[in-house]
N, C-alpha and C positions, 0 to 999 in steps of 0.2 A: 502494501499500500504505500504511497506517494502522494504528495502535496506539489499542484503547480500553482501559480500567479505567473501571469502573462504580465510585465513592466513596460513593455514599451507601447503598449497600445494600440498597436496594429493588428491586424483582420489575422486568422488561424485557418490555414486550409492542411490539412493531413491526409496526406492517402494511405489509407491499410492496407496492410499487409498483412495474410497469413502467420500463426504463429500458433506455434501447441504452447496458447496460454486463453482462457475466458476473460475480453478484458470488460470490467466495470467502470462504468466513468459518471461520479455525481458532482453535480454543476452546484457552483456555489454561489449563491444571493441570485446576482442578477445574471447571472451565465444563460447561454443559451450555446444550443448546437443543432445544425444543421445537417443529416446526414443524406446525401447522394448516393441512389445506390442501396439504399438498406430496406426495409419492411416499410408496406406505403409509398405513396409521395414524400416525396421534400414538403419537412417541416420540423420551426422550433421544437426543441425539448430540453427538460433543465438535465435527463441522463439518459444513461442508453449502454447495451449490454452488447458487445459486440463476439460472436460463435468460433471456433478454436478454425475455419477456412469461412472467411465473410465473404470472399467476394470481392467483384470490384468497387470498393465504395469510399469514398474523401467524407472527411467530418470539415464541416465549417462551422466558422463561429469568429461575432466580433470584438468578444471577450474576453479570454482561461481565464475560472477561475475552479479547478476542479482538483477532486478525487480518484486518484488511479485506482481499482485493484486488479490483482494479475492474481487468476485465481487457473489450478488443476478444474479439468471436466471434473475430478471426483467428486472439489467442495466445489465445483458450479453446481451440479445437478443437487446440493446437498443444497446448498443456500441460496441458488433460485426458484426453489421449490418446481422446479416443471424439468421434464427432457428437454438437456440440447436436441434434439430433434427440431422440438416442439417450432426454433428459434430459423426452421429451414435455409438454414443459412449467411445468412443476410446480419448485418447490425441493426439491431429494434430498440425501442425507447421500453427503459425497467420500467414505466411506470405498465409495460404491458403482459408482464408478470410478476411485482407484488402489488400495482393496482395504490390500494389506500397507501401500505405500509411506505412505500416510494416516498407521497406525500409526504406523510407525519415524519419521514429522518430529515427531508428537506429542509421540511418547514425546524428540523431541533437544529440541526446545522446551519442553518439561518443566523441563529443566535448566540451562535458561539463566533468567537474571533481572533482561537490561539490552535496551530495546528493540534500540538496536543491534546486538548481538549477536544479537539475535530473527531481527531482521531479514534481515541476513549469513546465516543458516542458510537463514531461505526464500530468499532470489534466488541464494545456489550449491543448493537444492533443485529450483528454476526451471530454470535451467541445465543441469542433465542435463537436466531432464524435456524441455529443448526440443530438446537436441538428440538426444534417443532416439523423439519425440511425429512425428503424422502430419502432409506439409507442407499447411498451406493456399494453395489453388491464389490463384494473382498478381490473379488476371480478379476474385476473388471480394469478395480484399483492397482492390485498388483498387474495386469498387462499394457495398464498401458504405463508404469514403472517401467517395466523390462524396455518397454518401446523409445523410450526415453533413453534409458541406462546403455541403450546400441544405439543409438541416432539415427535409428528406424532402418536398421539392417536386420527387421527379423522376422520370419517367415511365420505364416498367420497357423499352420500344423501345429508350432512349436508351440507358439503361446496356448494354443488349445491345451495337448498334451500336460501344458505345465500348468495349466489352471486343474482338469478332468476333466477339463469338458465338452464336447462334440466342438468340432469346426460352425453349427450349422449353428450351436447354442450359445456359441461368445457370438458369433455377430450379430445376434439378434439381441442378445443383455446389450452387447458394446453400445451398437450401435441406436439404443435407444436409450444411454445413459452418460454421451461423450457427441453424440451428435454426427458421430465418423463413424463408417464399417472401419474392423483393425487395416485392414490396409490400405482406406485410407489413410489414414492415424499415421501410419510408420511414414509417408508417400510426404505427406507435412513434418516430421521431426525433420527427414533427411532434407527435405527443402529449408526448414530455419537455420540449420545449420552453415546448410553450403549458401542462404541468404547472407547470413554472416562473414562469412568468409570473402563472397564476390565486396558485399559494402568495405570489408578491410583490405581492399585491392590484392588478392590470390587473383593467380594468376587460375584462369576458365575451365584447364581441360586440369591443373593439380587437385581443384574442386572435386573436381567430378573422381576426379581416382580416390579420394581421398573420402570426399563420400558415399564412397558404394553406386554411382551411374555407371553403368555399361559405356558407355562413353562421352565427348562434352554434347553429341547431339541427345543423348538421353538427358543430360542436365536443362540441354535447352529445352525440350521438351516441357518437363514437372516447370520450373522457370515462367516459360510462357502459361501453362496450363493456373498455375496457385499466383503468378504475379500477372499478366496481362500485358505482357513486359515482355524484351530480351535480358537476355543475364547481364550485357552493355550496362540498357538501362535502368535497371536495378541497382546496377553498383555506383551506379550516375545520382543515386538517390542521395536528397538531403538527408 
């Protein structure tokens, strides 16, 4: 969890890239965000949630003052109180999932001016949500942790065997609770590792080899599928 405040006063325009975390943004006070390419037509919202693979979306705002949370899919399933599959791969207003609870939290945050108090308030809110939220299957959480630990270089059959489940059961439960199939989740984790290396200036052919792609063309296809741009364009993003 981190707090952000833009002191420049200029407009904010962020391209959302897929990453192996569910991102929740809580706008503070008069902050409003507009999502292009999200769920429904663009409209100003006070808070939003981006699933693991949010597709091509941009977040714009005239002023940025917010709290951002990065959640594992296991935590997000419990804290958001819904299946991530319901987001259908799009950035959505948090109000669509939390309803009145979202408005209550934002009202309480509006009455605080110190970051430490804001974080404490959100932590208490999340503890309450965790107590009442749906449980993530331990097998699903373990499968996700294994995918991340292996950098996405896993076989679905091996994941299922480690859980003691059939491939079909793992596929169904994992997809329902994370919003992605096990195969797609592994591709996302591998893409994230490659994207970080590209933006750090590493050579594309070296990245393809290090991240487990068959060749540079394979890397190019995955980057295009997840980021809707070429590896060179991704490397040049601010």
